C-alpha positions as CSV (number, residue, x, y, z in Angstrom):
1,M,0.0,0.0,0.0
2,T,1.4,3.4,-0.9
3,P,1.7,5.7,2.0
4,A,-0.2,9.0,1.9
5,F,3.1,11.0,2.6
6,A,6.5,11.1,0.8
7,P,9.1,9.0,2.8
8,L,12.4,10.6,3.2
9,R,15.0,9.6,0.6
10,S,18.7,10.5,1.1
11,V,22.0,8.8,0.5
12,N,24.8,9.4,3.0
13,D,23.0,12.2,4.6
14,F,20.7,11.6,7.5
15,V,20.5,11.3,11.2
16,V,19.9,8.0,13.1
17,K,18.9,8.1,16.9
18,F,19.1,5.1,19.1
19,A,16.8,5.1,22.2
20,N,17.9,2.5,24.8
21,V,18.0,1.7,28.5
22,N,21.2,2.5,30.3
23,G,23.0,-0.8,31.2
24,S,21.5,-2.8,28.6
25,G,24.8,-3.3,26.8
26,S,23.6,-1.3,23.8
27,A,26.5,1.3,23.8
28,S,29.0,-1.2,21.9
29,A,26.3,-2.2,19.4
30,N,25.5,1.5,18.6
31,E,29.1,2.3,18.2
32,L,29.7,-0.7,16.0
33,F,26.9,0.8,13.7
34,A,28.5,4.2,13.5
35,K,32.1,2.8,12.9
36,A,30.8,0.4,10.1
37,I,29.5,3.5,8.2
38,L,32.7,5.3,8.8
39,R,34.6,2.2,7.4
40,M,32.5,2.6,4.4
41,G,34.2,5.9,3.7
42,V,31.2,8.1,4.9
43,P,31.8,10.6,7.8
44,V,29.7,10.1,11.0
45,S,29.5,12.2,14.1
46,P,28.1,10.2,16.9
47,R,27.0,11.6,20.2
48,N,26.2,9.6,23.4
49,I,23.5,11.2,25.5
50,F,23.4,9.1,28.8
51,P,22.0,9.5,32.4
52,S,23.9,10.0,35.6
53,N,23.2,6.7,37.0
54,I,24.4,3.0,36.6
55,Q,21.4,1.5,34.8
56,G,17.7,1.7,34.2
57,L,17.3,5.3,32.9
58,P,16.9,6.3,29.3
59,T,20.0,6.8,27.2
60,W,20.3,7.9,23.5
61,Y,22.9,7.7,20.9
62,E,22.7,9.9,17.8
63,V,24.6,9.3,14.6
64,R,24.9,12.0,12.1
65,V,25.7,10.5,8.7
66,C,27.0,13.2,6.3
67,E,29.2,12.5,3.3
68,R,29.7,16.3,3.0
69,G,31.4,16.2,6.3
70,W,29.2,18.2,8.7
71,L,30.0,17.0,12.1
72,G,27.8,19.3,14.2
73,R,24.4,18.2,15.4
74,R,21.9,19.1,12.7
75,G,18.7,18.8,14.7
76,G,15.7,16.3,14.1
77,T,15.8,12.6,13.5
78,D,15.3,10.7,10.2
79,L,15.5,7.2,11.6
80,M,14.5,6.5,15.1
81,V,15.6,3.1,16.5
82,A,13.1,2.9,19.5
83,M,14.3,0.3,22.0
84,N,13.0,2.0,25.2
85,P,9.2,1.9,26.0
86,Q,9.7,4.6,28.7
87,T,10.6,7.3,26.0
88,W,8.5,6.0,23.1
89,D,6.2,9.0,22.9
90,E,9.1,11.5,23.1
91,D,11.2,9.6,20.6
92,V,8.4,9.2,18.1
93,A,7.6,12.9,18.3
94,G,11.1,13.8,17.3
95,I,11.1,12.0,14.0
96,E,11.1,14.4,10.9
97,P,7.9,14.2,8.8
98,G,8.5,11.4,6.4
99,G,11.0,9.6,8.5
100,Y,11.3,6.2,9.8
101,L,10.6,4.4,13.1
102,F,12.3,1.1,13.8
103,H,10.9,-0.8,16.7
104,D,10.6,-4.3,18.3
105,S,7.3,-5.6,17.1
106,S,7.3,-8.7,19.3
107,K,4.2,-7.2,21.2
108,P,1.6,-5.2,19.2
109,L,1.1,-1.6,20.1
110,P,-2.0,0.5,19.6
111,R,-2.3,2.5,16.5
112,A,-2.3,5.8,18.7
113,K,1.4,5.0,19.4
114,F,2.3,5.7,15.8
115,R,2.1,8.7,13.4
116,D,0.5,8.9,10.1
117,D,3.4,10.9,8.5
118,I,6.3,8.3,9.1
119,T,7.0,4.8,8.1
120,A,7.0,2.3,11.0
121,I,9.4,-0.8,10.5
122,G,8.7,-3.5,13.0
123,V,11.0,-6.5,13.6
124,P,10.2,-9.1,16.2
125,L,13.6,-8.9,17.9
126,T,12.6,-10.2,21.4
127,E,10.6,-13.1,19.8
128,I,13.6,-14.1,17.7
129,C,15.9,-13.9,20.7
130,N,13.7,-15.9,22.9
131,A,13.4,-18.6,20.2
132,T,17.2,-18.6,19.8
133,Y,18.9,-18.1,23.2
134,D,18.1,-19.5,26.6
135,D,20.3,-17.1,28.7
136,P,18.5,-14.0,29.6
137,R,21.6,-11.8,29.5
138,Q,22.5,-13.3,26.1
139,R,19.0,-12.4,24.8
140,Q,19.5,-8.8,25.7
141,L,23.1,-8.5,24.4
142,F,22.5,-10.3,21.1
143,K,19.2,-8.4,20.5
144,N,21.4,-5.3,20.4
145,I,23.6,-6.9,17.6
146,M,20.5,-8.2,15.9
147,Y,19.1,-4.7,15.4
148,V,22.5,-3.5,13.8
149,G,22.1,-6.5,11.5
150,A,18.5,-5.4,10.6
151,L,19.5,-1.8,10.0
152,S,22.4,-2.9,8.0
153,A,19.9,-4.5,5.5
154,L,17.5,-1.6,5.7
155,L,20.2,0.9,4.9
156,D,22.0,-1.3,2.4
157,M,25.2,-1.4,4.4
158,D,28.0,-3.8,3.7
159,A,27.8,-6.8,6.1
160,A,31.3,-7.8,5.6
161,T,32.5,-4.4,7.1
162,I,30.6,-5.0,10.2
163,E,31.8,-8.6,10.5
164,T,35.4,-7.3,10.2
165,L,34.7,-4.8,13.1
166,I,33.3,-7.5,15.2
167,G,36.4,-9.5,14.6
168,E,38.6,-6.7,15.7
169,Q,36.4,-6.1,18.9
170,Y,36.6,-9.8,19.9
171,R,40.1,-10.5,18.8
172,S,41.1,-11.3,22.4
173,K,37.8,-13.3,22.9
174,P,37.4,-15.5,20.0
175,K,34.6,-17.6,21.5
176,L,32.4,-14.5,21.2
177,L,33.1,-13.8,17.6
178,R,30.9,-16.5,15.9
179,P,27.8,-15.8,18.2
180,N,28.0,-12.1,17.5
181,V,28.3,-12.7,13.7
182,E,25.4,-15.1,13.9
183,A,23.3,-12.5,15.8
184,L,24.1,-10.0,13.2
185,H,22.7,-12.1,10.4
186,L,19.7,-13.2,12.3
187,G,18.5,-9.6,12.2
188,R,19.8,-8.9,8.6
189,D,18.2,-12.1,7.3
190,W,14.8,-11.5,8.8
191,V,14.6,-8.1,7.2
192,R,15.7,-9.5,3.8
193,D,13.0,-12.2,4.0
194,H,10.1,-10.2,5.4
195,L,10.5,-6.5,4.6
196,P,11.0,-4.2,1.5
197,H,14.6,-3.0,1.6
198,P,16.5,-0.9,1.4
199,I,14.4,2.0,2.7
200,G,14.7,5.6,1.4
201,L,17.8,6.2,3.5
202,Q,20.8,4.5,2.2
203,V,24.6,4.1,2.9
204,R,26.8,3.9,-0.2
205,R,30.6,3.6,-0.1
206,A,32.4,6.7,-0.5
207,D,35.8,8.2,-0.1
208,A,35.0,11.2,2.1
209,V,36.9,10.4,5.3
210,G,40.5,10.9,4.0
211,D,43.2,10.6,6.5
212,R,41.2,11.8,9.3
213,I,41.1,10.0,12.7
214,F,38.3,9.0,15.0
215,V,39.1,9.8,18.6
216,E,37.6,11.1,21.8
217,G,38.7,14.6,23.0
218,N,39.7,13.3,26.4
219,A,42.1,10.7,24.9
220,A,43.5,13.3,22.5
221,A,44.2,15.7,25.5
222,A,45.8,13.0,27.6
223,L,48.2,12.2,24.7
224,G,48.8,16.0,24.3
225,C,49.9,16.0,27.9
226,V,52.3,13.2,27.3
227,Y,53.8,14.8,24.3
228,G,53.8,18.1,26.0
229,G,56.2,16.8,28.7
230,A,53.7,16.3,31.7
231,T,55.0,13.9,34.2
232,V,52.6,14.5,37.0
233,C,48.8,14.2,37.1
234,A,46.8,14.5,40.2
235,W,43.1,14.2,39.9
236,Y,39.8,13.3,41.7
237,P,37.1,11.2,39.5
238,I,34.4,13.5,38.2
239,T,32.3,13.2,35.1
240,P,33.1,13.9,32.3
241,S,36.9,14.3,32.9
242,S,37.7,10.9,34.6
243,S,38.6,9.2,31.3
244,L,41.3,11.8,30.6
245,A,43.3,10.9,33.6
246,E,42.8,7.3,33.0
247,A,44.0,7.7,29.4
248,F,47.0,9.6,30.5
249,Q,48.0,6.9,32.9
250,A,47.5,4.3,30.2
251,Y,49.7,6.3,27.8
252,C,52.4,6.8,30.4
253,R,52.5,3.1,31.1
254,K,53.5,2.7,27.4
255,Y,55.5,5.8,26.8
256,R,56.9,7.1,30.2
257,V,58.9,4.2,31.3
258,D,62.8,3.8,31.1
259,E,64.8,1.0,29.6
260,H,64.5,-0.9,32.9
261,G,60.8,-0.6,33.2
262,N,60.7,2.0,35.8
263,A,57.9,4.5,35.8
264,R,59.0,8.1,34.9
265,Y,55.8,9.7,35.9
266,A,53.3,10.0,38.9
267,V,49.5,9.7,38.6
268,I,47.8,10.2,41.9
269,Q,44.1,9.8,42.5
270,A,43.8,12.3,45.5
271,E,41.1,12.2,48.2
272,D,39.4,15.2,46.6
273,E,39.8,18.0,44.2
274,I,41.4,20.4,46.7
275,A,44.2,17.9,47.4
276,S,44.6,17.2,43.7
277,I,45.2,20.9,42.8
278,G,47.4,21.3,45.7
279,M,49.6,18.3,44.5
280,V,49.8,19.8,41.0
281,I,51.0,23.1,42.5
282,G,53.6,21.5,44.5
283,A,54.9,19.5,41.4
284,G,54.8,22.8,39.4
285,W,56.8,24.7,41.9
286,N,59.4,21.9,42.0
287,G,60.0,22.1,38.2
288,A,57.7,19.3,36.9
289,R,55.2,19.6,34.3
290,A,51.9,18.8,36.1
291,F,48.3,19.0,35.4
292,T,44.9,18.1,36.8
293,A,41.6,17.2,34.9
294,T,38.3,18.2,36.4
295,A,34.9,19.7,35.7
296,G,32.9,22.5,37.1
297,P,32.3,21.5,40.7
298,G,36.1,20.7,40.9
299,I,37.0,24.1,39.8
300,S,34.6,25.6,42.6
301,L,36.7,23.5,45.1
302,M,40.1,24.4,43.7
303,N,39.5,28.2,43.8
304,E,41.7,29.0,46.9
305,F,44.6,26.9,45.5
306,I,44.2,28.5,42.0
307,G,44.5,31.9,43.6
308,L,47.7,30.7,45.3
309,A,49.3,29.5,42.0
310,Y,48.3,32.8,40.3
311,F,49.7,35.1,43.1
312,A,52.8,32.9,43.9
313,E,53.3,32.5,40.0
314,I,53.5,28.7,39.8
315,P,52.9,26.9,36.5
316,V,49.7,24.8,36.7
317,T,47.7,23.3,33.8
318,I,43.9,22.6,34.4
319,I,41.9,20.8,31.9
320,D,38.2,21.6,32.5
321,V,35.9,19.2,30.7
322,Q,32.7,21.3,31.2
323,R,29.3,20.1,32.1
324,G,25.9,21.5,33.1
325,G,25.5,23.3,36.4
326,P,25.1,25.0,38.9
327,S,25.9,22.6,41.8
328,T,25.6,19.1,40.5
329,G,23.5,20.3,37.7
330,M,23.4,17.9,34.7
331,P,26.7,16.0,35.3
332,T,26.3,13.9,32.0
333,R,25.3,16.7,29.8
334,T,27.3,19.3,27.9
335,Q,27.6,23.0,28.4
336,Q,30.2,25.9,28.1
337,S,29.3,26.7,31.6
338,D,32.6,27.6,33.3
339,V,33.9,30.5,31.3
340,L,33.5,33.1,33.9
341,A,34.3,30.8,36.8
342,C,37.7,30.0,35.3
343,A,38.6,33.4,33.8
344,Y,38.3,35.1,37.2
345,A,38.8,32.0,39.5
346,S,39.6,32.7,43.1
347,H,38.9,35.6,45.4
348,G,40.7,39.0,44.8
349,D,41.7,40.3,41.4
350,T,42.7,37.5,39.3
351,K,42.7,36.8,35.5
352,H,43.6,33.5,34.0
353,V,44.5,32.2,30.6
354,L,41.8,30.1,28.9
355,L,42.2,28.0,25.7
356,F,39.1,26.9,23.9
357,P,39.6,23.8,21.7
358,E,37.0,23.0,19.0
359,D,37.7,19.3,18.5
360,P,40.0,16.4,19.6
361,H,42.8,17.7,17.3
362,E,43.0,21.0,19.2
363,C,42.5,19.2,22.6
364,F,45.9,17.3,21.7
365,D,47.5,20.6,20.5
366,F,46.1,22.9,23.3
367,A,47.0,20.6,26.1
368,A,50.6,20.6,25.1
369,R,50.6,24.3,24.4
370,A,49.0,24.9,27.9
371,L,52.0,23.3,29.5
372,D,54.4,25.5,27.6
373,L,52.1,28.6,28.5
374,A,52.0,27.7,32.1
375,D,55.8,27.5,32.3
376,R,56.4,30.6,30.1
377,L,53.9,32.8,32.0
378,Q,54.3,31.1,35.5
379,T,50.6,30.9,36.0
380,P,47.6,28.6,35.9
381,V,46.4,27.9,32.3
382,F,42.9,26.4,31.7
383,V,42.0,24.2,28.6
384,M,38.2,24.6,28.3
385,S,37.0,21.4,26.9
386,D,33.5,20.1,27.4
387,L,31.5,16.8,27.5
388,D,30.6,16.9,23.8
389,I,34.3,17.0,22.8
390,G,35.6,15.1,25.5
391,M,33.4,12.0,25.7
392,N,32.4,11.6,22.1
393,Q,34.4,10.2,19.3
394,R,35.0,12.6,16.5
395,L,36.6,12.8,13.1
396,C,39.5,15.3,13.1
397,A,42.7,16.0,11.3
398,P,45.6,13.6,12.3
399,L,47.4,14.5,15.5
400,H,50.9,15.9,14.6
401,W,54.1,16.5,16.7
402,D,57.3,17.9,15.5
403,D,60.1,16.0,17.0
404,A,62.3,19.2,16.6
405,R,59.9,21.0,19.0
406,R,61.5,22.0,22.3
407,Y,59.5,22.7,25.5
408,D,59.3,26.4,26.6
409,R,60.3,26.3,30.1
410,G,60.2,30.1,30.3
411,K,62.5,32.3,32.5
412,V,64.3,29.9,34.7
413,M,67.5,31.2,36.2
414,T,70.4,28.6,36.0
415,A,73.1,27.9,38.4
416,E,75.6,29.1,35.9
417,A,73.9,32.6,35.8
418,L,73.7,32.9,39.5
419,E,77.3,31.9,39.9
420,A,78.3,34.5,37.4
421,G,76.7,37.2,39.6
422,T,73.4,37.8,37.8
423,E,71.0,39.5,40.1
424,F,68.0,37.4,41.1
425,A,64.8,39.0,42.5
426,R,62.0,36.4,42.2
427,Y,59.1,38.9,41.6
428,R,60.9,41.7,39.7
429,D,60.1,42.5,36.0
430,V,63.3,43.0,34.3
431,D,62.1,42.7,30.7
432,G,59.0,44.7,30.7
433,D,56.7,41.8,29.9
434,G,55.6,41.3,33.5
435,I,57.2,38.0,33.8
436,P,59.9,37.5,36.4
437,Y,62.7,35.0,36.5
438,R,62.3,31.9,38.9
439,T,64.7,29.2,40.0
440,W,63.9,25.5,40.7
441,P,64.5,24.0,44.0
442,G,68.2,23.0,44.5
443,T,69.5,25.1,41.6
444,H,72.4,26.5,43.6
445,P,73.7,25.7,47.1
446,D,73.5,29.4,48.3
447,K,72.0,31.6,45.6
448,G,68.7,31.9,44.0
449,A,66.6,30.7,47.0
450,Y,63.4,32.5,47.9
451,F,60.3,32.0,50.1
452,T,57.2,31.2,48.1
453,R,54.2,32.8,49.8
454,G,50.6,33.6,49.1
455,T,50.9,36.9,50.9
456,S,51.9,40.3,49.8
457,R,55.6,40.7,49.1
458,D,58.3,43.0,47.6
459,P,60.1,42.1,44.3
460,S,62.6,40.0,46.2
461,A,59.8,37.8,47.7
462,R,60.4,39.4,51.1
463,Y,57.0,39.8,53.1
464,S,55.6,43.3,52.7
465,E,52.4,45.0,53.4
466,R,53.6,48.3,51.8
467,G,50.9,49.6,49.4
468,A,53.4,50.4,46.9
469,D,54.9,46.9,46.8
470,Y,51.5,45.4,46.5
471,V,50.4,47.7,43.6
472,Y,53.7,47.0,41.8
473,N,53.0,43.3,42.0
474,M,49.3,43.5,40.9
475,R,50.3,45.7,37.9
476,R,53.0,43.5,36.9
477,L,50.6,40.5,36.8
478,L,48.3,42.6,34.5
479,Q,51.3,43.4,32.2
480,K,52.0,39.6,32.2
481,F,48.3,39.0,31.2
482,E,48.9,41.6,28.3
483,T,52.0,39.8,27.2
484,A,49.8,36.5,27.1
485,K,47.7,38.1,24.3
486,S,50.6,37.4,21.7
487,L,51.3,33.8,23.1
488,V,47.9,32.2,23.1
489,P,46.2,30.7,20.0
490,Q,45.0,33.6,17.8
491,P,41.4,33.8,16.6
492,L,40.4,32.6,13.2
493,A,38.4,34.6,10.9
494,T,36.2,33.4,8.1
495,P,34.8,36.3,5.8
496,A,31.3,36.1,4.4
497,A,31.1,34.9,0.7
498,R,30.5,38.2,-1.1
499,G,31.0,37.3,-4.7
500,Q,32.4,40.5,-6.6
501,S,31.4,42.7,-3.6
502,A,34.0,44.1,-1.4
503,V,31.5,45.6,1.1
504,P,31.9,44.4,4.5
505,A,29.2,42.3,6.0
506,R,27.0,44.2,8.4
507,H,26.7,41.3,10.8
508,G,29.4,39.2,12.5
509,V,29.3,36.0,14.4
510,L,31.6,35.1,17.3
511,F,31.8,31.5,18.7
512,Y,34.2,29.1,20.3
513,G,34.9,25.6,21.3
514,S,32.4,22.6,20.6
515,T,30.0,25.2,19.0
516,S,32.3,25.3,15.9
517,P,30.9,22.3,13.8
518,A,27.3,23.3,14.0
519,M,28.3,27.0,13.5
520,A,29.9,26.3,10.2
521,E,26.9,24.4,8.7
522,A,24.5,27.1,10.1
523,I,26.5,30.0,8.3
524,E,26.5,28.1,5.1
525,Q,22.6,27.8,5.4
526,L,22.1,31.5,6.3
527,Q,24.4,32.5,3.3
528,A,22.4,30.2,0.9
529,D,19.4,32.2,2.0
530,G,21.1,35.5,1.2
531,M,22.4,36.5,4.6
532,A,26.1,37.6,4.7
533,L,27.9,37.1,8.0
534,D,31.6,37.3,8.8
535,M,32.7,34.7,11.5
536,L,35.4,34.7,14.1
537,R,36.3,31.8,16.2
538,I,37.8,32.8,19.5
539,R,40.4,30.4,20.6
540,A,41.7,32.0,23.9
541,F,41.5,34.4,26.6
542,P,43.0,37.1,27.0
543,F,41.3,38.1,23.8
544,P,43.8,39.4,21.2
545,D,43.0,42.9,19.8
546,A,41.8,41.2,16.6
547,V,38.7,40.2,18.5
548,R,37.8,43.8,19.5
549,D,38.6,45.0,15.9
550,F,36.1,42.4,14.7
551,I,33.3,43.5,16.8
552,L,33.9,47.2,16.1
553,A,33.8,46.5,12.3
554,H,30.3,45.3,12.4
555,E,27.0,46.7,13.1
556,T,25.9,43.9,15.2
557,V,27.7,40.7,16.4
558,F,26.0,37.6,17.5
559,V,27.8,35.6,20.2
560,V,26.8,31.9,20.1
561,E,27.5,29.9,23.2
562,Q,26.1,27.2,25.1
563,N,25.1,28.5,28.5
564,R,22.2,30.6,30.0
565,D,23.8,33.9,30.8
566,G,26.1,34.5,27.9
567,Q,29.3,34.0,29.7
568,L,31.7,34.8,27.0
569,R,29.7,37.8,25.9
570,T,29.9,39.1,29.5
571,L,33.7,38.6,29.3
572,L,33.9,40.6,26.1
573,V,31.9,43.4,27.3
574,N,33.9,43.6,30.6
575,E,37.4,43.2,29.0
576,F,36.9,45.6,26.0
577,D,34.4,48.0,27.8
578,L,31.9,47.6,25.0
579,D,28.4,48.6,24.6
580,P,26.5,45.6,25.4
581,A,23.9,46.2,22.7
582,R,26.5,45.6,20.0
583,L,26.7,41.9,21.0
584,L,23.4,39.8,20.7
585,P,23.4,36.5,22.6
586,V,22.4,33.3,20.9
587,L,22.3,30.9,23.8
588,H,21.6,27.1,24.0
589,Y,21.7,25.4,27.4
590,D,19.4,22.3,27.5
591,G,22.4,20.1,28.0
592,T,22.5,18.6,24.5
593,P,25.1,20.0,21.9
594,I,23.9,23.0,20.0
595,T,22.5,22.3,16.5
596,A,23.0,24.1,13.2
597,R,19.1,24.6,12.8
598,F,18.9,26.4,16.3
599,I,21.9,28.8,15.3
600,A,20.5,29.5,11.8
601,G,16.9,30.0,13.2
602,A,18.0,32.3,16.0
603,I,20.2,34.5,13.7
604,A,17.7,34.5,10.8
605,A,14.9,35.7,13.0
606,H,16.8,38.8,13.8
607,V,18.5,39.6,10.5
608,R,15.5,39.1,8.2
609,P,12.9,41.7,7.9
610,E,9.5,41.0,9.4
611,A,7.9,40.4,6.0
612,Q,10.3,37.5,5.4
613,K,10.2,35.8,8.8
614,E,7.5,33.3,7.7
615,K,9.8,32.3,4.8
616,V,12.8,31.9,7.2
617,A,10.8,29.7,9.6
618,E,10.0,27.4,6.7
619,R,13.6,27.4,5.5
620,F,15.1,26.3,8.8
621,L,12.2,24.0,9.8
622,L,12.8,24.5,13.6
623,P,11.2,21.7,15.6
624,P,9.1,23.2,18.6
625,E,11.9,22.0,21.1
626,E,14.4,24.0,19.0
627,E,12.5,27.1,18.3
628,P,14.6,30.0,19.9
629,A,12.6,32.1,22.3
630,P,12.7,35.9,21.8
631,A,14.9,37.9,23.9
632,Q,16.6,41.3,24.3
633,A,17.8,42.7,21.0
634,G,16.0,39.9,19.1
635,A,18.7,37.3,20.0
636,A,17.9,33.7,21.1
637,R,17.6,32.6,24.7
638,G,16.4,29.4,26.1
639,A,16.7,25.7,25.9
640,G,17.5,24.1,22.5
């Protein structure tokens, strides 16, 4: 029977979403599905949306398939794999008109549970499993592999590719290889025998992946710390950063041992975040390259020690894998929620260097650069990752390290210089850049020693409460922060496509971090609809002057970020003393990664004249949960 609607048809460009129960063993099956498409040469961008409990609550796994290479969330679902009765209504509601609903048809469902504008595809997974397996756990685990097999037939995927991946997964457990392959073909064969296939969504072999690698941001950052020379990591477990410290330890076991097998590193799981940052500060003071990995609640606890490192000028690298707050907030959801907390961490007048990586490649690069910057500037440096980057596998450029690169240890006074009579005053600015010279413990038997204190002192590190000494020190710290502007990663500009016109675009867009993939796609959509916008990706704080120049060159500038209060926008207004009306916030903070549709819809609603807003709404097809709410100056606020 021909449906009364037009089913979606697309090759290598669609979104599949899996709805599962946490603890059901579905994660490895869903990852197998994504990797199989990747092996067929088609870029994928998977995202795991999971609850903060061990098992029983809903979990989702979304796979963006896009031969063009868009890696941000698009918004909407073309094929829903509904394996969780708890979330059925919500999952069905999120399917695009003309989309597909894959479900377990072992038990009949009332017609009211379906939609008239989508195609329902039922496969009796539980029934097949019960007839094939006796063990309850086997039934659950193999049902996951069975639906991968069924999907492979529906999407016309290569079964041999999936078999190869299963072989790699169970290389060390050969007894499990054959049962998993058999479960794969149980699902695949049932579809081939009972259902029309393939459906309108199909995967065809392509050559669109190139030399890119598939890696999690936390693993890449951990490897960056290894290559960047870190030998000490002190941490306390916290989602979503724990896997970073665990990966660092695994890499160190492989790369940080001498020829006798002795460890040349220290990884310490401290009793809490306060102890962990204290250990890292002690290691940094002693000359080791040290870091900690944490999330927002950890930053809150570390504040007093962060202030000590800032004022005593001790190198510290802090990798903040951000999540939702305040308090416990949403520990397994993503946000850019710690920008202000880290920029001004601790009491008193403090300013800290922040680096904003956009993907695992920059997590690797910025982790190593942070260690250099911390030494060069003698100060805490934050790498501002987040859950979306840190805990999801992402396609990115290959990680690269130049073997000729030498670590920047900054201004360290040597024993030879001290012996030659070079004057040493720990907190004196002798070069005009705000950065003093330091010595490492034991540098010289009777020269170059000083007392490290968190209280006010004079340039020679002697205790002092004289106002002039305090002001000198605080102004020098500001000069050091000014020096940092030329050392941090510089912003990257993307001018609007103007054809033959040289007229600057009236509107600009600022963004940073994990917003980047969705941002690029959103701007292409907007420009295809006739809207010219210049883009600037901010990669670090302090902001180089190019950021201010970009803002002043445009009539209005949208600041796209994933938090409620527009934290980067606040930082821009505060640091550049700008009129806040110049900067329009586009804010997404429901805990899911921002989508291209949300960004494009929010900007279009402001840029387009009233007469064209209806056309814009049609153009971007915003689902109700992604429709940006109106806000001050016409920008978007609210959940996405």
